[in-house]
Structure formats: structure tokens, C-alpha cells
N, C-alpha and C positions, 0 to 999 in steps of 0.2 A: 897648205893648199893639199900635199902631196898625200899627205891622210885621204884627203877628200872626197878626195877621185878615187888611190884608192883601195874605198871602202862603196863605191856606184862602181868601179869598175865587178867585184865581187856582186853589188845584185846586182850586176849588169848580167849574167852567169848566173847567179843563182832566180831570176825571171825569168829567163830565158828558160833551162832544166825545169823550174818548177809548171811553165807554160807549156810546154813537152809532155809532162808527165800526160800533167792534168788533157791534153789534144789525147795525147794516148789511152787513156782509160775515156774516153770518150765526150771528153767534156767540147765545152764549145769560146772563144776569142769572148768576152763579151766590150771591150774597148773598142766604138763602131772605127776610131784612126786605125787602128788594129790591123782592124778588118778589114779593111782599104787593103794596107801592103799585104794581104793575106791572101785574096784574088788569084793573086800571082800563087799561090799556093802554099801555105799555111810554114813547113819549114823554113822555103825563100825569104818569106813573106814579115817571118820573125824577125828575120836576121839583117833587113835591108832596112826597119822601123830600129833595132836594137843598133846599128852603122850612123843612123839620123840622129839616137838620142848621142849614142858617145862620142861624137861631134860640136854635140852642144857642148860635151859636155871640156867638150879639149878649145872648145872657143872660151866656159866661162874662165875653165886655166890657163887663156894665154891674156886672159884681161882678165884677167884675175878678181877674179869676180866669185866667191864664194858662196857667200849668202843664197844664191839661185839653187849648187852644186849643193851643196846642206837642204834643200829646201828639195828634191831633187831625191837623194835622200833616203829621208824623212820619208815622202810617198812610196819611194819602191820599197823599201823596207815593211810600211803595209803590204805593199801590192806582195812581195815575197807569204810573203807569214798566207795573208787571207787566201792564195793561192796552195800556201795546204792543210787550208782546211777543210778546200777543196780536193782538195787531193786524197784524205783523209775519212772525209762524207761520203767518198764517192768508192774510197779501199774497204767500207765501212756496210759497205749496202752488197758488195759480192758476195 
């Protein structure tokens, strides 16, 4: 479980970093739930959203539910890859 949780935390950092880069390049957040959090400000909103997601991970860890955390890792890995594709596309247009 500790490795799954560690990967989860790394993916959250990667998602945060790639999302902030995308926003700085002029991109927009497409996730409607995250957009709600961002109504208080882009950086603050993303950080609050990450806190919620991290609480989910801690809850999974405490209750020893590995599968939801595993699938969350799959989803966030996809999100990070997508963010990198978007960043690459945005940089190639400059």
C-alpha cells in the first residue's frame, strides 16, 4: 500500500505542476469540478482540490482500500500525460 500511496502523491505533484504550466501558457482547466474550486482563484482552487484528493488517498490508506487508490493512479497518470501533450502543443505553436 505504501508504494501505491507514494505513486499517488507523486502523481498529484506532477498534475499540479503540469496544470500550473498549462495555465501559465494560456490554457484553461477543463474539469468542471476543478473549475468550481478555481472560482476562488486558480492556484488557491487547485491547491484546495488537491487537499480534497489527498484526503481521499489518506482515507483509502487508513481503510486499507488499495483498489480505488490504484485506479486513481491510473486516471491521474493519464491526466498528467494529457497535460504534457497539451503543454507540448502549446509550446510548438509559439
